[in-house]
N, C-alpha and C positions, 0 to 999 in steps of 0.2 A: 504493500500500500504506500501511497504518497505520504510524506511528512517526515518529521525529525526522527532520526535513528535513536534507539534506546540502548541501555547498558549492554545487553547481550550482543547487540549488533557490533559494538566496538570490540568486544572480545573476539567475535568471529572475524572481523576485519584484520585484527592483529594476527590471528592464527593463519589467515590466508595471505598475509603480507600485503594487504591493501594499505595498511598503516605500518610503516617500517621504522623500527628503532631497535637498538641493541638491548636495552634493558628498560622496557616499559614497566612501571610499577602499577600494581593493581589499584592503588589509591589515586592514580591519575584519571581513572575512568569514573565519570559522574553519571547520574541517571539519564541525561540526554546531551552529553558533551564529553570531551576528553581534554584534560589539562596538557598543554604542550610545555616543553622544558628547554632551557638554554643549553647549547653545546659549549665547548671551550673556545670555539672560533668566533671572534668578535673584532669589530673594526670601529674606530672613531671615524665619522664621515663628515665631509664638508657641508652637505645639505641633504635634505630629503629628496627622494626620487621615486619614480615608478619605472618598471622595466617592461613596457608594453611591446617592445620590438626586439627583445633579447633576453638572455638569462640574467638573473640578478647578479650572479657571480661575475659576469663579463663587465657589468657597469661598475663594480667595485674597484676594478683596476684603475679607473680614473678618479674615483670619488673618495677612496680611503685615505685618511690622513696617517693613520698608523694601525698596525695589527696588535690585538691584545689577546692574551691567553687567559681564559677564565677558569683554568684548572685551579688557580688561586684567586682569592677575593680581589676584586678591582673596584675602585670607587668611581661610579658614574657621576660626573660633576653636573651641577644644576645647569640646565639649558644647553648642554652639549648633546649632540645627537650621535648615537651609536647604532650599529646594526649587528645582530647576532644570528648565526645560523642555528636553527632549532635541531634538537636531537632527532625529531620525528620527520620523516619524509613520507610522501604519498604515492600510491600506485593504484589510483581509483579506477573502477570499472562500473558497468551496468548503470550508467547515467547518475551516479552519486556525485553530489557537489556539496559545497559547504561555505561557511563563513566563520570568521574568528572575532573574538571580542576580548578585551582585557578582563582578567579575573576581578572579583570584588575587591580583594586586598590591593590590587594594583591601582584601581580607580581611587580608592580611599587614600592613597599616598600621592595623588596627583602625578602619577607616572603616565605620560602620554605614550602609548605604544600601539603599533599597528603592523599587521603581518603583510608581507608582500611575497609574491611567487613569480615564477618565470612567465613572461609574455602576458602579463595581466594589466588591464587598464584601470583597475580600482584596487585600493587597499582593502584588506580583510576578506576579499572574495576568493573562494577556491573554485575554479571552473569545473564543469562536468568532466569526469574521467581524467582529472589532472594527475600528471606523473612528474614528480620532481621534488626539489628541496623547498623548504619554507624558511623564510628569514623574518626576524622581528626587529623593527625599528623602535628604538627606545630613547625617549627624552624625559628625564626627571625634572619637574618644573618647580617643585617646592623644597626638596631636600637633596643633599648629596647622599647617595645610596650605594652601599657595597653589595655587589652581585657576584655570584660564582656559578660555575657549571651546575646544571640540574635544578636551579631555581625555576619556578613556574610562574610566569606572568600573564599568560593568556590561555584561552580555551578555543577549541574547534568544535563546532556543531555541524554534523553532516546530515544531509537531507536526501531522501530517496526520490529521485525523479522531479518532484515539484513540491514547493511549499503548500501547506494546507492551512491557511490562516482562517480563524473564525471571523465571521462578519459581526457587525454590531448587533444585529438582530439575534444571531446565535449566542452572543455573549449575554444579552439581556435574558434570553430564555435559560441559559446556563445558570445565571445568578438566581433565578427563581427556584431552580432545583438544588443547586449546590452553591452556597455563597462564595463569591470570589473577592468580596470586600466586606469589611465590618460596617460600612455605611448602610443605613436603612434604604429600602427600595426607592424611596422618593429622593434621596440625596445622592445615590450612586451616579457617577458621571461616565457615560459610555459614548464616545464619539471618536471614531478611528482608533478604537482600543479603549482600555480602561484608563481614564484620566486620573492622575495623582495630583494632590495639592500639598502645599508645604505647611508644616505645623510650627507656628511661632507663638503658641499660647499655652499649650497644655502642661508643659514642663518648665521648671525654673531655668534649666540649661536648654537653649534652643539650637545652639550651633557650636561648632569648633571652627577656628580659622587658623591656618598654618602660620607659624612664626617665620620671620625672614631669616634669622640667624640661628642655626641649630647644630647639634652634633651630627656626625655621620650616622645614618640609620643602616643597620645591618639587616638586609632582607631575609637572611637565613635564621635570624633569632626571633622566636615567637614569644609573646608575652614577656618581653624583657626590656622594653624602652619606657621611660617615664613620660607620661602625657605632657607634663608641664614643660619639658624640654623642647617640645615640638609644636604645641598647640596653645592658643589662647582660647579661653571659654567665653562664650557670649550668652548672657542671660536675657530673659524675655523683657521686652520694652515696647509697650503700646502696640503689640501685635504687628510690628514692622521690623524689617531688617534691610539696611542699605548694603547691597553687594558692591564692594569697592573694586575698582579696576585692578586686575592682575593679582587679586587675593583669592585664596582657595578656601572654600567653605564646605563643611560637612553638615548636612541638615537631614531631617527625616520627613517622611510623608505623614499626613494626617490620617490616611487610610491604612488599615491593615490589609495585606494582600494575601490571597490564596491562589496557588497554581495547582489545580486538581491533578491527580496522579496520571491521568490519561492525556495531559496537555503539557506543553512547554511554553515559557514566556520569554519575551525579549523587550527591554526598554528601548524606546526610540530615543537616541542619544541627543538629537539636536533638532529643534522645531522652531523655526523663525517666527511662526505664528503666535507663539506664547512669550516671545521676548528675545532680545539679543544677548542671551547667555547660554552656556552649555551646561546641561544638567545630566548627570549620570554617565560616566565614561564606561562603566562596566555593564554589559547588556543582558547576559543570559540569566534566566530564572529556571531552575530545573523543576521537573515534575515533583510535586510534594512540598514545594516551598510554602511555608506558612500553614500547612495542614494542622488541623485541630483549632487553634486559636487565631491563626493569621499572624503575619509578620509585617512590621513596618518596612517600607523601602527606604534605604539610606540613599541620600541624594548628594552627589558631589557637584558643586556649583561654582562656576567661574565666569566672569565677563572680561573679555579682552578689548572691548570697544568703549562703552561708556558705563558709569555707575548706574546701578539698577535697583529700584526700591521694590522689595518683595513685601507682600502683605499676607497675613495669616489666611489660609484657605485658598490662596491663588494657585491655579493650575501650573504645574512645573514640569510634568513629564507624562508620558503615556506608556502603557504596556500592551503589546500585541500578544495574542494567544494563538498557539499553533498546535494542530493535532500531531500526535506521535504516529509513527507508521504501524505500531502494534502496542498492545498493553505491556506494561513492564512491572515487575515485582520490586524493582529497586527504585526507591524514591529518596528525595533530599531529606536529611534528618540525622538523628543521633546514630542510627545503625551504620552509616558510612562516615560518621564523624564530621558532619558538615559544620562549618564555623559560625554561620549566621542565622540558623533557624530560630524563630521567635525572638528576633532581635528588636532592640529599641534604637535610640540614637547611639550607634556603635562605631568606634574607630576600627581600623584594620587590626588583625590578629597579632600584630607586632607589639602592641602596647599592653602594659600591665593593667 
């Protein structure tokens, strides 16, 4: 069937060498995506690029400033751009295609990363039946961050033949049978997906904003960094928040979200119709996210153009829902040690 592949599909693709890597770990496989990982091969590059008429590797000959070996930790400096070959390569068949997104932890650290493949006209897109390497372009925009081989910054979601997105009418009917939001039926906003609004009133702390001068953050170290060294806390103030230019904010949605176990979700990352800011860099929501009580969506917000005044309850993002190609017994949650189930306003897993 059409739709997003599930956990067992990724196991099968690895077994058949459709997904190729020396040592894929079982914990890389998620309910409807697979975590990709950095190899040791890294380059600092002059500027971003797409490789629509050649292999990525051929472009690097002219654009690489220096080669870096990530077998040992290396500090990626703020606002410098690097490109890393991923451990995983693809040998897709049977009209399988896909796209990539940063992982939640990556987005919450203001790491701008996007995948690129050979002969592709767009970032993050994996063409049907693609065969070749995958590279990841990385620019850390708030912190100097130490990375090394096997760190995982992004995810790949593969689709069988065609996407199978739910229409707004189907979402409305779904919400009557199985709640996809904690909002009551009269308040839920469905228009080109489930609309999410920002919460600037319910909690005393409404946001975190990244500090300008911080220690190096070690990406490999979980629950080991002090929040106060990297973030300023913003407390509620008249249900408003001014998003200042070039500052990075962590906020949360007013709605609790549920992704039913037979569906996958994806945040639409940038929508000019709701303002000149970018909300949520990390896009995938796996089947089972928020099951039982729902989970708030954490929103990473930044404006590079002009300061922008947010008000409580203002729409800030949308989630599209997509059918899986089959039912799956593996869902997001404690059984597979998911980090952000039933979350509130939560920073990345790197902080105490």
